[in-house]
C-alpha positions as CSV (number, residue, x, y, z in Angstrom):
1,M,7.3,-5.0,-26.5
2,P,11.0,-6.0,-26.6
3,C,12.3,-7.8,-23.6
4,Y,14.8,-5.0,-22.8
5,T,12.0,-2.4,-22.5
6,V,11.1,-1.4,-18.9
7,Q,7.5,-0.3,-18.4
8,T,7.0,2.1,-15.5
9,T,3.6,3.1,-14.0
10,S,3.3,6.2,-11.8
11,L,0.5,6.5,-9.2
12,D,-0.5,9.6,-7.3
13,L,-0.9,8.9,-3.6
14,S,-1.3,12.4,-2.4
15,Q,-3.6,11.2,0.5
16,V,-0.7,9.4,2.2
17,R,0.1,10.9,5.6
18,D,1.7,8.0,7.5
19,M,4.6,5.9,6.1
20,T,4.0,3.2,8.7
21,I,0.4,2.7,7.4
22,L,1.7,2.7,3.8
23,K,4.2,0.1,4.6
24,A,1.5,-2.1,6.2
25,A,-0.7,-1.6,3.1
26,L,2.1,-2.6,0.8
27,A,2.6,-5.7,3.0
28,V,-1.1,-6.6,2.7
29,L,-0.6,-6.5,-1.1
30,G,2.3,-8.9,-0.9
31,A,5.2,-6.4,-1.1
32,Q,8.5,-7.8,0.1
33,N,11.7,-6.0,1.3
34,V,9.8,-2.8,2.1
35,Q,12.6,-0.4,3.2
36,E,12.6,3.2,4.1
37,T,15.0,5.3,2.0
38,T,16.1,8.9,2.3
39,S,13.5,9.9,-0.3
40,G,10.6,7.5,0.8
41,L,10.2,3.7,0.4
42,S,11.4,1.0,-1.9
43,F,9.9,-2.4,-2.3
44,R,9.4,-5.5,-4.5
45,D,6.0,-6.9,-5.1
46,G,5.3,-10.7,-4.9
47,E,6.2,-11.1,-8.6
48,G,9.6,-9.5,-8.2
49,W,8.7,-6.1,-9.8
50,Y,10.5,-3.1,-8.2
51,G,8.6,-0.2,-6.8
52,R,9.4,3.1,-5.0
53,Y,7.4,5.7,-3.2
54,V,8.9,9.2,-3.3
55,S,7.7,11.2,-0.2
56,G,8.2,14.7,-1.7
57,T,6.1,14.0,-4.8
58,K,3.7,11.5,-3.2
59,I,4.2,9.4,-6.4
60,V,4.6,5.6,-6.5
61,E,6.5,4.3,-9.5
62,I,6.3,0.6,-10.3
63,D,8.3,-1.1,-12.9
64,G,6.7,-3.8,-15.0
65,A,3.2,-5.2,-15.1
66,S,2.6,-5.5,-11.4
67,R,-0.9,-5.9,-10.0
68,M,0.0,-3.0,-7.7
69,A,0.3,-0.8,-10.7
70,E,-3.5,-1.0,-11.4
71,P,-5.3,2.3,-10.5
72,G,-6.5,2.4,-7.0
73,V,-5.0,-0.9,-5.7
74,I,-2.5,0.7,-3.3
75,A,-4.9,3.6,-2.4
76,R,-7.6,1.1,-1.4
77,A,-5.1,-1.0,0.6
78,Y,-3.9,2.2,2.3
79,A,-7.5,3.2,3.1
80,G,-8.2,-0.2,4.6
81,E,-5.1,0.1,6.8
82,V,-6.1,3.6,7.9
83,V,-9.5,2.1,9.1
84,T,-7.8,-0.7,10.9
85,A,-5.3,1.6,12.6
86,A,-8.0,3.9,13.7
87,A,-10.1,1.0,15.1
88,R,-7.1,-0.3,17.0
89,K,-6.4,3.2,18.4
90,F,-10.0,3.3,19.9
91,G,-9.9,-0.3,21.1
92,W,-12.3,-1.7,18.5
93,Q,-12.2,-5.2,17.1
94,V,-11.8,-5.4,13.4
95,A,-13.1,-8.4,11.4
96,P,-12.5,-8.5,7.6
97,K,-15.8,-9.2,5.7
98,G,-14.4,-9.3,2.2
99,E,-12.0,-7.2,0.1
100,N,-12.0,-3.7,1.6
101,K,-15.0,-4.5,3.8
102,F,-14.7,-4.6,7.6
103,Q,-16.9,-5.1,10.6
104,M,-16.0,-3.1,13.7
105,K,-17.1,-4.0,17.2
106,R,-16.5,-1.9,20.3
107,R,-15.1,-4.1,23.1
108,G,-17.4,-4.7,26.0
109,M,-20.6,-4.6,23.9
């Protein structure tokens, strides 16, 4: 592929309901400069690739060969952040036990 070619990957994130949780999930994956825009979010991954999330279409577009462009990577990170946010809401302690594996403990038990 010539060096002037831009490769773009589109990912469907139709399950996204909360932009704050999506921002946290992107941060867990190493995204930098995550900023809200009028149409959604923009960010750069740890390798410098540019990405954007468009709220209306629920599509993430990532330029280049970012690890975040692999199918399911952002969706799994989002799901993990949903679990963590729900646990905090109910006052549970969350201990990571591996990639996308968590142990929850109710306080006082």
